[in-house]
N, C-alpha and C positions, 0 to 999 in steps of 0.2 A: 219104199220102206214103210213098214207098218208102224203104227203109233206106239206099240209096246217096245219095238226095237229102238225107235227114236228116244224113248224115255230111258232105256237101258244105257244107250250111248251117252246121253246127257248125265246120267248118274255116275258112270265111269269117269267122264271128263271132270265133273265136279270133285269126285273123290281123289283123282290124280292131282288136281290143283290144290286141294286141301292138304294132301300128304306132302306135296312139294313145299308149300308154305310152312308147314310144321317142321320139315327137315331144315329149311333155311333158318327158321327161328331158333331151333335147337343148336345148330352149328355156330350161329352168331353168338349165342350165349356162352357156348363152350370156349370160344376164342376171346372173350372179353377179358380185359385186364382186371385183376382183383382190386377191390377198394383199398385205398383211396387213389390208386393210379389213374390218371385222367385217360379218357377214351382218346384214341389216336396216338398214344405213346407207343413206341416200338421197342421191344426188348433187344438190347444190344449185347449184353453179357450177363451171366449170372454165376454165382459161386456160393458154396456153403462153407461155414466154419464149423468143424465137427469136433466134439469133445472126445478125446482119446483117454483111455484109463489113466488115472493119476499115477505118476511115478514111472510110467513106461515110455519108451522112445518108439516113435512110429518108424517102422523099417520097410514099409511097402513102397510102391511107386505112386506117382501122382495121378495115375489114370488119365482121364481126358482133360485134365487141367482145370477143373472147376471145383476144387475143394482145398481147404487148408485145415490141417490138424493141429489142435492145441490140447494140452492136457486138461482133464477135469481137475478142478481145484488149482488151476494155474495161478501163479502170482508173478506177473511180469514177463509173460511169454512175449516174444518179439516177432512182429511182422513188418518188413520193410516195404514201403510204397515207392516204386521206381517209375521214372518217366519212360514211356514207350513211344517210338516214332510211328507205330502202326496201330495195333489194337490192344485191348485189355487181355491179360492172360495171367495165369498163375505160373510164376517162374520156378518157385520152390514151395512145395506144399507142407513142409515139415516145420512146425513151430513148437514141437514137443521138446521136453528136457531143455538142453542148452542150444538147440538149433534155432535158426531164424528163418521164417518163411518169407517169400517175396511175391508181391502182387505188382504187375506192371500195368499202368493206366495211361490213357491217352485222352487229352482234352476233357478232363473231368468236369470242368466248369460248364460245358454245354449239355451235360446229362443230369438227370435226376436219379439219385441212388436211394433205393428203398431197402429196408431191412426188417426182418421179424424173427422172433425166437420160437422154436418148436421144441418138442420133446417133453421131458419130465417136468411136472409142476414144480415151481420154485427155482428152476434152473436160471442162472444169471450169467450174463456176459457184459463186461465193462471194457471198453476200448478207449484209451487215451492217446491222442495224436500229439507227438512231440512233447514229451514230458520235460518239465523244468522244475527243479527243486528250489523252493524258497527257503534259504538257510536261516533266515531270521525267525520264521514261525514254524518251520518244519513241514510245511505243506508241499504237496506235489501238484503242480499246475499243468493243465493240458492246454498248450498254446494254440493249437489249431482247432480243437473240438473234441467232443466225446460222443460215444454211443453207449447207452446204458439200458440194457434190456433184462427184464425178469419175466419168466413164463408164468402167465396167469391163466384164467379160464379160456379167454379167446385170444388168439394170436393174430394181430393185424399188422400189415405193413405200415411202417412209418418212414418218413423221409430222413435221410442221414445228411449231415453237413458235407457238401461236395468238396469243401476245402480239405477234408480229411483224406481225399483221394487224389488231390492235385499235386503231383510231383514235377510240374513243368519247370519250376525254378530251382527246386532243391528236393532231394529225396527226403521222405518222411519216415519216421519210425513210430509204429503203434506199440503201445504196451498193453497187453491183453491179460485181464484177470477173469477167471471163471470160478464157479463153485462146484461142489461134488455132484450136483444135480444137472449141470449143463450138458446138453446133448448136441444141439444143432441150431445154427442161425443161418437164415437164407438172406443173401444179398442179391438184388436185381438192379441192373443198370438200364435205364430207359432213355431213349431220345425223346425230346419234348415234342408235342404235337404242333 
């Protein structure tokens, strides 16, 4: 083999190795979890809460079971959290008008649940788990927890209270309020690393 052929083979080999490393680095970055979700966490289930036009009732189907519809400008929309003996799923996706959506959960305490709001700036989603009215001072109390999101410049995932998804002892009821600018909130359920 001549010296120039040997040099060409070496150049091709180095170029191949470089391209392979570049490909591996690019695909690893593409599969990484968004911040602040820890590396090694595995996505188990995800769903979206979608703002449907105010005053209208959703009449479509639930699709592949990864969405819940609530009206924009909703005051007191209802989502029931039910215990499942198998997996997480959307049992009923319609929380518009007087309907109640249903989310089935399983072993919520062993997962981390992250949520973020997207869509129009100023959009707001407020979820109160198991409301209780304090008749002495007129306040509504959220016994199990709250999720309160407002769309700002950057939308980052934040951890939600897992107790709000734990129906292992008793079914829970979420009361959901949105404003006219609400469009979508993403929920992601991850197993811990």
